[in-house]
All heavy atoms as TSV, in Angstrom:
chain	resi	resn	atom	element	x	y	z
A	1	MET	N	N	-14.812	20.282	22.379
A	1	MET	CA	C	-13.483	21.077	22.260
A	1	MET	C	C	-13.541	22.348	23.245
A	1	MET	O	O	-12.641	22.583	23.949
A	1	MET	CB	C	-13.166	21.391	20.918
A	1	MET	CG	C	-11.960	22.235	20.849
A	1	MET	SD	S	-10.896	21.742	19.501
A	1	MET	CE	C	-10.699	23.302	18.810
A	2	PRO	N	N	-14.626	23.178	23.246
A	2	PRO	CA	C	-14.659	24.319	24.076
A	2	PRO	C	C	-14.440	23.992	25.489
A	2	PRO	O	O	-13.928	24.774	26.237
A	2	PRO	CB	C	-16.000	24.905	23.814
A	2	PRO	CG	C	-16.397	24.410	22.416
A	2	PRO	CD	C	-15.743	22.965	22.349
A	3	VAL	N	N	-14.963	22.858	25.958
A	3	VAL	CA	C	-14.879	22.572	27.392
A	3	VAL	C	C	-13.380	22.247	27.813
A	3	VAL	O	O	-12.847	22.907	28.735
A	3	VAL	CB	C	-15.693	21.281	27.759
A	3	VAL	CG1	C	-15.383	20.753	29.133
A	3	VAL	CG2	C	-17.179	21.529	27.625
A	4	ARG	N	N	-12.669	21.636	26.806
A	4	ARG	CA	C	-11.236	21.410	27.017
A	4	ARG	C	C	-10.539	22.685	27.085
A	4	ARG	O	O	-9.612	22.947	27.831
A	4	ARG	CB	C	-10.687	20.509	26.005
A	4	ARG	CG	C	-9.160	20.168	26.198
A	4	ARG	CD	C	-8.632	19.191	25.056
A	4	ARG	NE	N	-8.663	19.889	23.765
A	4	ARG	CZ	C	-7.800	20.678	23.299
A	4	ARG	NH1	N	-6.854	21.169	24.178
A	4	ARG	NH2	N	-7.821	21.254	22.218
A	5	LEU	N	N	-10.918	23.675	26.207
A	5	LEU	CA	C	-10.223	24.960	26.075
A	5	LEU	C	C	-10.429	25.700	27.380
A	5	LEU	O	O	-9.480	26.336	27.920
A	5	LEU	CB	C	-10.606	25.740	24.970
A	5	LEU	CG	C	-10.294	25.148	23.623
A	5	LEU	CD1	C	-10.965	25.941	22.495
A	5	LEU	CD2	C	-8.862	25.133	23.440
A	6	THR	N	N	-11.630	25.784	27.966
A	6	THR	CA	C	-11.875	26.522	29.236
A	6	THR	C	C	-11.284	25.828	30.382
A	6	THR	O	O	-10.771	26.565	31.325
A	6	THR	CB	C	-13.426	26.701	29.419
A	6	THR	OG1	O	-14.001	25.470	29.487
A	6	THR	CG2	C	-13.977	27.584	28.291
A	7	ARG	N	N	-11.209	24.517	30.402
A	7	ARG	CA	C	-10.696	23.798	31.489
A	7	ARG	C	C	-9.128	23.990	31.596
A	7	ARG	O	O	-8.593	23.988	32.642
A	7	ARG	CB	C	-11.050	22.319	31.488
A	7	ARG	CG	C	-10.765	21.444	32.698
A	7	ARG	CD	C	-11.171	20.110	32.425
A	7	ARG	NE	N	-11.282	19.798	31.030
A	7	ARG	CZ	C	-12.084	18.776	30.545
A	7	ARG	NH1	N	-12.791	18.133	31.378
A	7	ARG	NH2	N	-12.175	18.644	29.253
A	8	GLU	N	N	-8.479	24.053	30.419
A	8	GLU	CA	C	-7.025	24.158	30.342
A	8	GLU	C	C	-6.549	25.559	30.244
A	8	GLU	O	O	-5.338	25.787	30.266
A	8	GLU	CB	C	-6.578	23.277	29.198
A	8	GLU	CG	C	-6.765	21.824	29.248
A	8	GLU	CD	C	-6.364	21.029	28.148
A	8	GLU	OE1	O	-5.750	21.622	27.224
A	8	GLU	OE2	O	-6.677	19.719	28.190
A	9	ALA	N	N	-7.419	26.505	30.152
A	9	ALA	CA	C	-6.905	27.959	30.011
A	9	ALA	C	C	-6.238	28.458	31.233
A	9	ALA	O	O	-6.583	28.093	32.435
A	9	ALA	CB	C	-8.126	28.837	29.833
A	10	ASP	N	N	-5.272	29.391	31.030
A	10	ASP	CA	C	-4.596	29.889	32.225
A	10	ASP	C	C	-5.409	31.062	32.688
A	10	ASP	O	O	-5.475	31.317	33.855
A	10	ASP	CB	C	-3.180	30.514	31.667
A	10	ASP	CG	C	-2.182	29.361	31.388
A	10	ASP	OD1	O	-2.160	28.373	32.028
A	10	ASP	OD2	O	-1.505	29.562	30.405
A	11	VAL	N	N	-6.115	31.824	31.783
A	11	VAL	CA	C	-6.758	32.967	32.123
A	11	VAL	C	C	-8.132	33.020	31.326
A	11	VAL	O	O	-7.991	32.761	30.054
A	11	VAL	CB	C	-6.091	34.328	31.828
A	11	VAL	CG1	C	-6.921	35.467	32.104
A	11	VAL	CG2	C	-4.824	34.447	32.548
A	12	MET	N	N	-9.258	33.354	31.843
A	12	MET	CA	C	-10.433	33.613	31.230
A	12	MET	C	C	-10.814	35.109	31.356
A	12	MET	O	O	-10.949	35.564	32.496
A	12	MET	CB	C	-11.554	32.701	31.779
A	12	MET	CG	C	-11.491	31.283	31.301
A	12	MET	SD	S	-12.847	30.314	32.048
A	12	MET	CE	C	-14.263	30.976	31.245
A	13	VAL	N	N	-11.092	35.698	30.284
A	13	VAL	CA	C	-11.568	37.065	30.354
A	13	VAL	C	C	-13.179	37.029	30.055
A	13	VAL	O	O	-13.565	36.629	28.943
A	13	VAL	CB	C	-10.906	38.038	29.397
A	13	VAL	CG1	C	-11.436	39.443	29.346
A	13	VAL	CG2	C	-9.398	38.045	29.669
A	14	VAL	N	N	-13.941	37.397	31.033
A	14	VAL	CA	C	-15.357	37.277	30.912
A	14	VAL	C	C	-16.032	38.652	30.907
A	14	VAL	O	O	-15.901	39.313	31.919
A	14	VAL	CB	C	-15.971	36.375	32.076
A	14	VAL	CG1	C	-17.416	36.214	31.917
A	14	VAL	CG2	C	-15.268	35.057	32.196
A	15	LEU	N	N	-16.534	39.074	29.831
A	15	LEU	CA	C	-17.115	40.365	29.680
A	15	LEU	C	C	-18.661	40.244	29.513
A	15	LEU	O	O	-19.131	39.717	28.547
A	15	LEU	CB	C	-16.479	41.202	28.541
A	15	LEU	CG	C	-15.059	41.287	28.482
A	15	LEU	CD1	C	-14.563	41.852	27.214
A	15	LEU	CD2	C	-14.583	42.125	29.702
A	16	GLY	N	N	-19.394	40.780	30.585
A	16	GLY	CA	C	-20.905	40.779	30.422
A	16	GLY	C	C	-21.463	39.461	30.288
A	16	GLY	O	O	-22.583	39.339	29.877
A	17	ALA	N	N	-20.933	38.399	30.952
A	17	ALA	CA	C	-21.537	37.067	31.192
A	17	ALA	C	C	-21.441	36.707	32.608
A	17	ALA	O	O	-20.530	37.064	33.296
A	17	ALA	CB	C	-20.819	36.053	30.187
A	18	GLY	N	N	-22.428	35.924	32.997
A	18	GLY	CA	C	-22.553	35.517	34.328
A	18	GLY	C	C	-21.785	34.194	34.816
A	18	GLY	O	O	-21.776	33.944	35.910
A	19	LEU	N	N	-21.255	33.539	33.837
A	19	LEU	CA	C	-20.700	32.233	34.119
A	19	LEU	C	C	-21.635	31.362	34.797
A	19	LEU	O	O	-21.374	30.699	35.716
A	19	LEU	CB	C	-19.448	32.293	34.792
A	19	LEU	CG	C	-18.205	32.819	34.086
A	19	LEU	CD1	C	-17.027	32.868	35.040
A	19	LEU	CD2	C	-17.855	31.931	32.898
A	20	GLY	N	N	-22.920	31.404	34.368
A	20	GLY	CA	C	-24.055	30.685	35.073
A	20	GLY	C	C	-24.228	29.310	34.515
A	20	GLY	O	O	-23.406	28.746	33.734
A	21	PHE	N	N	-25.404	28.835	34.725
A	21	PHE	CA	C	-25.687	27.469	34.281
A	21	PHE	C	C	-25.541	27.197	32.920
A	21	PHE	O	O	-25.136	26.153	32.433
A	21	PHE	CB	C	-27.157	27.060	34.758
A	21	PHE	CG	C	-27.529	25.725	34.549
A	21	PHE	CD1	C	-27.159	24.617	35.365
A	21	PHE	CD2	C	-28.242	25.374	33.337
A	21	PHE	CE1	C	-27.415	23.336	35.143
A	21	PHE	CE2	C	-28.550	23.975	33.185
A	21	PHE	CZ	C	-28.105	23.021	33.935
A	22	ASN	N	N	-25.997	28.212	32.006
A	22	ASN	CA	C	-25.986	27.966	30.533
A	22	ASN	C	C	-24.572	27.899	29.981
A	22	ASN	O	O	-24.442	27.303	29.023
A	22	ASN	CB	C	-26.795	29.220	29.814
A	22	ASN	CG	C	-28.218	28.987	30.039
A	22	ASN	OD1	O	-28.754	27.916	30.308
A	22	ASN	ND2	N	-28.916	30.182	30.036
A	23	SER	N	N	-23.592	28.495	30.688
A	23	SER	CA	C	-22.303	28.492	30.097
A	23	SER	C	C	-21.358	27.479	30.911
A	23	SER	O	O	-20.362	26.990	30.255
A	23	SER	CB	C	-21.640	29.864	30.225
A	23	SER	OG	O	-21.688	30.373	31.413
A	24	THR	N	N	-21.568	27.131	32.076
A	24	THR	CA	C	-20.748	26.283	32.895
A	24	THR	C	C	-21.365	25.155	33.563
A	24	THR	O	O	-20.726	24.338	34.208
A	24	THR	CB	C	-19.856	27.136	33.883
A	24	THR	OG1	O	-20.817	27.692	34.892
A	24	THR	CG2	C	-19.086	28.215	33.233
A	25	PHE	N	N	-22.649	25.163	33.728
A	25	PHE	CA	C	-23.573	24.233	34.504
A	25	PHE	C	C	-23.129	24.240	35.949
A	25	PHE	O	O	-23.380	23.276	36.703
A	25	PHE	CB	C	-23.326	22.783	33.913
A	25	PHE	CG	C	-23.799	22.686	32.504
A	25	PHE	CD1	C	-22.826	22.583	31.412
A	25	PHE	CD2	C	-25.158	22.759	32.067
A	25	PHE	CE1	C	-23.261	22.522	30.107
A	25	PHE	CE2	C	-25.481	22.698	30.842
A	25	PHE	CZ	C	-24.514	22.676	29.817
A	26	HIS	N	N	-22.432	25.302	36.393
A	26	HIS	CA	C	-21.924	25.555	37.778
A	26	HIS	C	C	-21.142	24.480	38.207
A	26	HIS	O	O	-20.805	24.189	39.458
A	26	HIS	CB	C	-23.184	25.624	38.717
A	26	HIS	CG	C	-24.024	26.672	38.443
A	26	HIS	ND1	N	-25.327	26.753	38.854
A	26	HIS	CD2	C	-23.946	27.863	37.722
A	26	HIS	CE1	C	-25.957	27.774	38.393
A	26	HIS	NE2	N	-25.132	28.554	37.771
A	27	PHE	N	N	-20.289	23.743	37.297
A	27	PHE	CA	C	-19.372	22.755	37.596
A	27	PHE	C	C	-17.923	23.209	37.397
A	27	PHE	O	O	-17.699	23.771	36.279
A	27	PHE	CB	C	-19.693	21.442	36.821
A	27	PHE	CG	C	-20.916	20.718	37.199
A	27	PHE	CD1	C	-21.853	20.466	36.309
A	27	PHE	CD2	C	-21.124	20.296	38.540
A	27	PHE	CE1	C	-23.000	19.806	36.618
A	27	PHE	CE2	C	-22.372	19.660	38.825
A	27	PHE	CZ	C	-23.362	19.324	37.906
A	28	ASN	N	N	-16.944	22.786	38.280
A	28	ASN	CA	C	-15.711	23.092	38.069
A	28	ASN	C	C	-15.066	22.337	36.938
A	28	ASN	O	O	-14.026	22.693	36.504
A	28	ASN	CB	C	-14.776	22.889	39.419
A	28	ASN	CG	C	-15.118	24.047	40.421
A	28	ASN	OD1	O	-15.476	25.112	40.046
A	28	ASN	ND2	N	-14.827	23.730	41.631
A	29	GLU	N	N	-15.740	21.323	36.479
A	29	GLU	CA	C	-15.265	20.519	35.345
A	29	GLU	C	C	-15.189	21.435	34.104
A	29	GLU	O	O	-14.418	21.244	33.194
A	29	GLU	CB	C	-16.327	19.439	35.114
A	29	GLU	CG	C	-16.083	18.648	33.931
A	29	GLU	CD	C	-16.990	17.467	33.735
A	29	GLU	OE1	O	-17.575	16.971	34.656
A	29	GLU	OE2	O	-17.363	17.166	32.499
A	30	TYR	N	N	-15.923	22.507	34.053
A	30	TYR	CA	C	-15.934	23.332	32.820
A	30	TYR	C	C	-14.961	24.517	33.052
A	30	TYR	O	O	-14.647	25.209	32.011
A	30	TYR	CB	C	-17.309	23.839	32.578
A	30	TYR	CG	C	-18.267	22.718	32.138
A	30	TYR	CD1	C	-18.979	22.044	33.057
A	30	TYR	CD2	C	-18.329	22.381	30.870
A	30	TYR	CE1	C	-19.765	21.090	32.667
A	30	TYR	CE2	C	-19.080	21.385	30.434
A	30	TYR	CZ	C	-19.775	20.662	31.372
A	30	TYR	OH	O	-20.600	19.709	30.975
A	31	VAL	N	N	-14.474	24.940	34.230
A	31	VAL	CA	C	-13.567	25.845	34.441
A	31	VAL	C	C	-12.438	25.319	35.307
A	31	VAL	O	O	-12.655	24.723	36.399
A	31	VAL	CB	C	-14.107	27.048	35.178
A	31	VAL	CG1	C	-13.112	28.109	35.582
A	31	VAL	CG2	C	-15.301	27.729	34.436
A	32	GLY	N	N	-11.220	25.291	34.819
A	32	GLY	CA	C	-10.106	24.706	35.520
A	32	GLY	C	C	-9.903	25.215	36.965
A	32	GLY	O	O	-10.004	26.398	37.148
A	33	ALA	N	N	-9.419	24.403	37.717
A	33	ALA	CA	C	-9.091	24.846	39.130
A	33	ALA	C	C	-8.095	25.868	39.300
A	33	ALA	O	O	-8.084	26.724	40.096
A	33	ALA	CB	C	-8.704	23.595	40.030
A	34	ASP	N	N	-7.104	25.944	38.283
A	34	ASP	CA	C	-6.036	26.849	38.320
A	34	ASP	C	C	-6.263	28.081	37.276
A	34	ASP	O	O	-5.479	28.964	37.333
A	34	ASP	CB	C	-4.726	26.246	37.964
A	34	ASP	CG	C	-4.297	25.226	38.930
A	34	ASP	OD1	O	-4.661	25.359	40.241
A	34	ASP	OD2	O	-3.680	24.202	38.621
A	35	THR	N	N	-7.404	28.013	36.726
A	35	THR	CA	C	-7.749	29.150	35.730
A	35	THR	C	C	-7.973	30.473	36.521
A	35	THR	O	O	-8.846	30.469	37.438
A	35	THR	CB	C	-8.982	28.746	34.866
A	35	THR	OG1	O	-8.736	27.646	34.199
A	35	THR	CG2	C	-9.327	29.777	33.935
A	36	ARG	N	N	-7.317	31.450	36.136
A	36	ARG	CA	C	-7.644	32.742	36.769
A	36	ARG	C	C	-8.732	33.490	35.971
A	36	ARG	O	O	-8.729	33.341	34.659
A	36	ARG	CB	C	-6.304	33.704	36.860
A	36	ARG	CG	C	-5.370	33.002	37.789
A	36	ARG	CD	C	-4.071	33.751	37.644
A	36	ARG	NE	N	-3.645	33.659	36.212
A	36	ARG	CZ	C	-2.471	33.326	35.814
A	36	ARG	NH1	N	-1.385	33.370	36.709
A	36	ARG	NH2	N	-2.095	33.446	34.541
A	37	ILE	N	N	-9.690	34.174	36.525
A	37	ILE	CA	C	-10.707	34.688	35.914
A	37	ILE	C	C	-10.695	36.183	36.066
A	37	ILE	O	O	-10.628	36.747	37.156
A	37	ILE	CB	C	-12.092	34.119	36.429
A	37	ILE	CG1	C	-12.112	32.651	36.068
A	37	ILE	CG2	C	-13.249	34.868	35.709
A	37	ILE	CD1	C	-13.266	31.991	36.765
A	38	ALA	N	N	-10.837	36.991	34.887
A	38	ALA	CA	C	-11.006	38.425	34.978
A	38	ALA	C	C	-12.492	38.682	34.479
A	38	ALA	O	O	-12.881	38.287	33.367
A	38	ALA	CB	C	-10.145	39.084	33.973
A	39	HIS	N	N	-13.310	39.129	35.519
A	39	HIS	CA	C	-14.720	39.149	35.173
A	39	HIS	C	C	-15.233	40.559	35.270
A	39	HIS	O	O	-15.087	41.270	36.239
A	39	HIS	CB	C	-15.435	38.283	36.238
A	39	HIS	CG	C	-16.866	38.001	35.988
A	39	HIS	ND1	N	-17.543	37.113	36.699
A	39	HIS	CD2	C	-17.700	38.362	34.975
A	39	HIS	CE1	C	-18.765	36.942	36.222
A	39	HIS	NE2	N	-18.843	37.676	35.241
A	40	VAL	N	N	-15.869	41.110	34.218
A	40	VAL	CA	C	-16.362	42.473	34.106
A	40	VAL	C	C	-17.934	42.347	33.689
A	40	VAL	O	O	-18.198	41.709	32.812
A	40	VAL	CB	C	-15.602	43.253	33.081
A	40	VAL	CG1	C	-16.234	44.708	33.010
A	40	VAL	CG2	C	-14.091	43.372	33.403
A	41	ASP	N	N	-18.724	42.929	34.541
A	41	ASP	CA	C	-20.190	43.022	34.239
A	41	ASP	C	C	-20.732	44.309	34.773
A	41	ASP	O	O	-20.335	44.786	35.826
A	41	ASP	CB	C	-20.787	41.860	34.839
A	41	ASP	CG	C	-22.211	41.556	34.190
A	41	ASP	OD1	O	-23.181	42.363	34.357
A	41	ASP	OD2	O	-22.303	40.514	33.406
A	42	LEU	N	N	-21.729	44.855	34.141
A	42	LEU	CA	C	-22.478	46.081	34.653
A	42	LEU	C	C	-23.222	45.735	36.021
A	42	LEU	O	O	-23.271	46.675	36.860
A	42	LEU	CB	C	-23.409	46.610	33.672
A	42	LEU	CG	C	-22.883	47.187	32.308
A	42	LEU	CD1	C	-23.948	47.528	31.370
A	42	LEU	CD2	C	-22.064	48.358	32.681
A	43	GLU	N	N	-23.618	44.560	36.102
A	43	GLU	CA	C	-24.243	44.212	37.436
A	43	GLU	C	C	-23.270	43.516	38.300
A	43	GLU	O	O	-22.841	42.412	38.130
A	43	GLU	CB	C	-25.445	43.201	37.045
A	43	GLU	CG	C	-26.300	42.901	38.268
A	43	GLU	CD	C	-27.414	42.006	37.829
A	43	GLU	OE1	O	-27.805	41.886	36.726
A	43	GLU	OE2	O	-27.903	41.263	38.814
A	44	SER	N	N	-22.885	44.225	39.387
A	44	SER	CA	C	-21.764	43.878	40.220
A	44	SER	C	C	-22.202	42.480	40.903
A	44	SER	O	O	-21.220	41.777	41.335
A	44	SER	CB	C	-21.419	44.875	41.198
A	44	SER	OG	O	-22.538	45.102	42.070
A	45	ALA	N	N	-23.399	42.239	41.207
A	45	ALA	CA	C	-23.806	40.906	41.890
A	45	ALA	C	C	-23.483	39.774	41.191
A	45	ALA	O	O	-23.317	38.610	41.748
A	45	ALA	CB	C	-25.291	41.005	42.254
A	46	VAL	N	N	-23.357	39.908	39.834
A	46	VAL	CA	C	-22.941	38.725	38.932
A	46	VAL	C	C	-21.543	38.353	39.029
A	46	VAL	O	O	-21.112	37.163	38.819
A	46	VAL	CB	C	-23.443	39.077	37.513
A	46	VAL	CG1	C	-22.966	37.955	36.489
A	46	VAL	CG2	C	-24.865	39.354	37.323
A	47	VAL	N	N	-20.708	39.303	39.260
A	47	VAL	CA	C	-19.208	39.135	39.132
A	47	VAL	C	C	-18.852	38.141	40.384
A	47	VAL	O	O	-18.996	38.523	41.532
A	47	VAL	CB	C	-18.467	40.457	39.339
A	47	VAL	CG1	C	-16.967	40.214	39.314
A	47	VAL	CG2	C	-18.777	41.397	38.054
A	48	GLY	N	N	-18.312	37.074	39.919
A	48	GLY	CA	C	-17.774	36.107	41.020
A	48	GLY	C	C	-18.767	35.388	41.733
A	48	GLY	O	O	-18.416	34.681	42.726
A	49	ARG	N	N	-20.010	35.339	41.160
A	49	ARG	CA	C	-21.070	34.689	41.844
A	49	ARG	C	C	-20.829	33.143	41.904
A	49	ARG	O	O	-21.020	32.572	42.998
A	49	ARG	CB	C	-22.401	34.883	41.208
A	49	ARG	CG	C	-23.595	34.244	41.806
A	49	ARG	CD	C	-24.900	34.410	41.046
A	49	ARG	NE	N	-25.250	35.785	41.195
A	49	ARG	CZ	C	-26.276	36.225	40.414
A	49	ARG	NH1	N	-26.916	35.567	39.622
A	49	ARG	NH2	N	-26.678	37.619	40.585
A	50	TYR	N	N	-20.476	32.553	40.869
A	50	TYR	CA	C	-20.219	31.113	40.841
A	50	TYR	C	C	-18.811	30.645	40.875
A	50	TYR	O	O	-18.403	29.553	41.227
A	50	TYR	CB	C	-20.958	30.528	39.633
A	50	TYR	CG	C	-22.427	30.763	39.736
A	50	TYR	CD1	C	-23.026	31.691	38.857
A	50	TYR	CD2	C	-23.190	30.120	40.642
A	50	TYR	CE1	C	-24.405	31.859	38.771
A	50	TYR	CE2	C	-24.559	30.374	40.646
A	50	TYR	CZ	C	-25.093	31.209	39.779
A	50	TYR	OH	O	-26.516	31.455	39.855
A	51	PHE	N	N	-17.926	31.498	40.304
A	51	PHE	CA	C	-16.468	31.259	40.255
A	51	PHE	C	C	-15.732	32.464	40.740
A	51	PHE	O	O	-15.982	33.581	40.201
A	51	PHE	CB	C	-16.047	30.896	38.786
A	51	PHE	CG	C	-16.613	29.601	38.313
A	51	PHE	CD1	C	-17.884	29.669	37.520
A	51	PHE	CD2	C	-16.164	28.417	38.588
A	51	PHE	CE1	C	-18.511	28.523	37.104
A	51	PHE	CE2	C	-16.706	27.187	38.145
A	51	PHE	CZ	C	-17.992	27.303	37.400
A	52	PRO	N	N	-14.759	32.302	41.623
A	52	PRO	CA	C	-13.943	33.542	42.113
A	52	PRO	C	C	-13.288	34.273	40.988
A	52	PRO	O	O	-12.668	33.539	40.217
A	52	PRO	CB	C	-13.171	32.861	43.204
A	52	PRO	CG	C	-12.984	31.431	42.893
A	52	PRO	CD	C	-14.249	31.133	42.194
A	53	ALA	N	N	-13.345	35.474	41.048
A	53	ALA	CA	C	-12.618	36.366	40.020
A	53	ALA	C	C	-11.321	36.908	40.657
A	53	ALA	O	O	-11.492	37.501	41.716
A	53	ALA	CB	C	-13.523	37.464	39.457
A	54	LYS	N	N	-10.261	36.666	39.978
A	54	LYS	CA	C	-9.008	37.308	40.423
A	54	LYS	C	C	-9.054	38.802	40.218
A	54	LYS	O	O	-8.507	39.619	40.906
A	54	LYS	CB	C	-7.742	36.803	39.732
A	54	LYS	CG	C	-7.551	35.298	40.020
A	54	LYS	CD	C	-7.101	35.084	41.450
A	54	LYS	CE	C	-6.799	33.707	41.680
A	54	LYS	NZ	N	-6.429	33.379	43.077
A	55	ILE	N	N	-9.672	39.247	39.063
A	55	ILE	CA	C	-9.903	40.677	38.691
A	55	ILE	C	C	-11.376	40.842	38.551
A	55	ILE	O	O	-11.925	40.126	37.635
A	55	ILE	CB	C	-9.118	40.955	37.527
A	55	ILE	CG1	C	-7.597	40.811	37.660
A	55	ILE	CG2	C	-9.464	42.419	36.930
A	55	ILE	CD1	C	-6.883	40.894	36.264
A	56	ALA	N	N	-11.962	41.670	39.324
A	56	ALA	CA	C	-13.376	41.828	39.248
A	56	ALA	C	C	-13.698	43.448	39.062
A	56	ALA	O	O	-13.044	44.275	39.629
A	56	ALA	CB	C	-14.031	41.328	40.505
A	57	ALA	N	N	-14.599	43.643	38.135
A	57	ALA	CA	C	-15.009	45.014	37.878
A	57	ALA	C	C	-16.528	45.056	37.480
A	57	ALA	O	O	-17.030	44.133	36.986
A	57	ALA	CB	C	-14.110	45.675	36.823
């Protein structure tokens, strides 16, 4: 069920997570092609590393 929710989401708000292998396996199957991502992390190199962020901070 969580995979379906993230794949069908209009927007994902990601706070302090890298969207790396443990959460997405680096596959677009887990994040919808049209899903907009707002990504906030203290380490700027992590933001948008695997999935482009529409809002990055």
